[in-house]
N, C-alpha and C positions, 0 to 999 in steps of 0.2 A: 414715275414707275408704278405707284399705287393705282392710278387711273388706268394705265395700260393693262395692268394685271386684271383689274376688274372688268374692263371691256373684253379682254381675252377670255375670261371665265364665262361671261354671259354669252359670248359668241359660241363657245363650245356647248353651253347648256341649251341654247336655242337651236343649235344645229345649223347655223349659218356656215356656208362654205368659205367665205372670204371675210377677213377681218375688216371691219369698217374703218375709214379714216377717222382720226380723233383730232378735234380742235378744241383749244381753250380760248375763250373770249375773256380778255382782260377787263373785267367789270366786277365790282363788289356785289352786285345783285345776285340772287340765287335763282338760277334758271338753267334749262337745258333743252335741246331739241335734236331731232334726227332728220336727215334729208337724204335724198337719193331716189331715183326712179325705180331701182330694183336692188336686191340684196348684194349684187356684185359691184355696184357703184354707189355705195352708201357712206354716209358720214354721221358721226355723233359729235355734237358741240355742247360744251358745258362752260359755265362761267367760272372764273377764278374764285369768286365768292362761294360758289357751291363746293368747290374743292376744299376750301378752308373751313367751312361751317359744318359739313356733314362727316359723320364717322364712316367707317368702311361699310357697315351693313346698310346704312342709308344711301350711300353712294352706289352700292351694288343694286339697290332697289330702283333708283332713278335710271341707272344705265340699263337695267333689265327692261324697264318700261320703254325706253327709247329703242333698244334692240328689238323689242316686240313690234314696234311700229315698222321697223325695217323688215322684219320677218313676214309681217302680214301685209306688206306693200301699201301701208296706209298713206304714205306721201303721194304715191301715184293715184290712189283712189280719191283723195281729197283734191288733188289737182284736177282730175276729171270732173268731180262735183263742182268745183269752182268755175270751170269752163262751161259746164251745163247751166249753172246759175247765171253766169254772165250772158250766155246766149239767150236765155229766156228773158232776161231784163231788157236786152237790146231789141229783141223781136217785139216785145210788148211796147217799147218806146216807139219803134217804127210803125207798128200797127196803129197806135193812137194817132200818130202824125198823119198817116195815110187816111185813116177814117175821118178825122176832123178836118183836114185840109184838102184831101183829094176826093173823098167819097161823098162829101156833102152836096155837091152839085152834079151828082151822077144822073143817070137816066131815071126819069120818074115814070112809074107805071100808071096807066089810067084806071086799071081795075082796083077795086078796093081791097081785094084779097092779097094782091101783090104788095101793096103798101103796108099791110099788117105784117106780112112775112118779113119784109125789109126792116120793120120796126123791131120785131122779135130778134132778128139776127143782130141788129145794132145793139139791143139791150144785152144779149149774150156776149157780144164782143167787148162791150164796156166792162162787164163783170169779169171776163177773162183777163182783160188788160190790167185790171186792178188786182185781181187775186193771184194770177200766175207768178209774179215776182215774189209775193208774200209766201205762197206755198213752196216755191223753190227754195227760198231762204230757210223756211222751217224744215224742209227735208234735209238741207245741208247741215243744219244744226243737229238734227236727230242722228244723221250718219256720223257726224263728228263725235257726239257724245258716246254713241255705241262703240266707236273705235277706241275711244279713251278707256272705256270700261274693259274692253277686250285687252288692251295693252296692260291695264292694271292686273287683270286676271293672269295674263301670260307672265308678267313680271313675278307674281307670286309663285307661279309654277317653276320658273327658271331659278329663282333664288331659294325656294322652299322656306322663305322667311318673310311673310307679308308684312310683318311689323316694321321691317326696315324701310319699305316704301311708304307705309303709312306715317311713320315718324318723319321721313324726309319731306313728304307733302305738307305736313303740319308746319315744319320749319320754313318751307318755301312760302306757304300761304301767310305766315306770320311776319315775314320779312317786310319792312317798310321801304326798302331800297328799290327804286325804279331802275330798270335796265336802260342805260343810255344809248346803246347801239341798236335798239329795236325801233321799228317804225310800223305804220299801219299794215304794210304789205307783209311783213315778216311775223307780226304778232301771233297769228294763228298757229305757227309752227312750234311755239314754246310750250313747255310742260304746264305752265301757268301764265295767265295774262301778264305781260311785262309792264303794263301801265297800271300804276297803283291808284 
């Protein structure tokens, strides 16, 4: 009942139209996440360890943080960023294969200027193949961090008590318990890295 009341309070404070679904993961680790492509099909999940270890103000801060991810459509944004990153990595991989295996025996130009231009294009292509995935990953991390800061600021606005979230994040970060149900695919969704 306490969890439901807190989620309902934060739903009202944030101005969400629909109450998100609430899930409790039976795990002693301290963690939480929000999911859903839009505010009308959203869910908030927290671990049983989080319910046991946090007081009401801290729980309210964590739920406000997750509700703000729903309100700001962060799940959809990060999914789109992941698809973009994956596309860039795949295109760079294919470009390297085409360049090294398909383009090495292409037509040779007899003029010296054409050969130099081809060499410049080859050098630029190699640089792009190497740097594009790295830059895409850096952009993904930058967007992710900014969305986390926005969620923290929104949580402080919704609760009007930022110390609750700060205290909860300290407890979550200090917990040595690893989340058993997490895997590499779901790890970015959690409020804190589930692998210790």
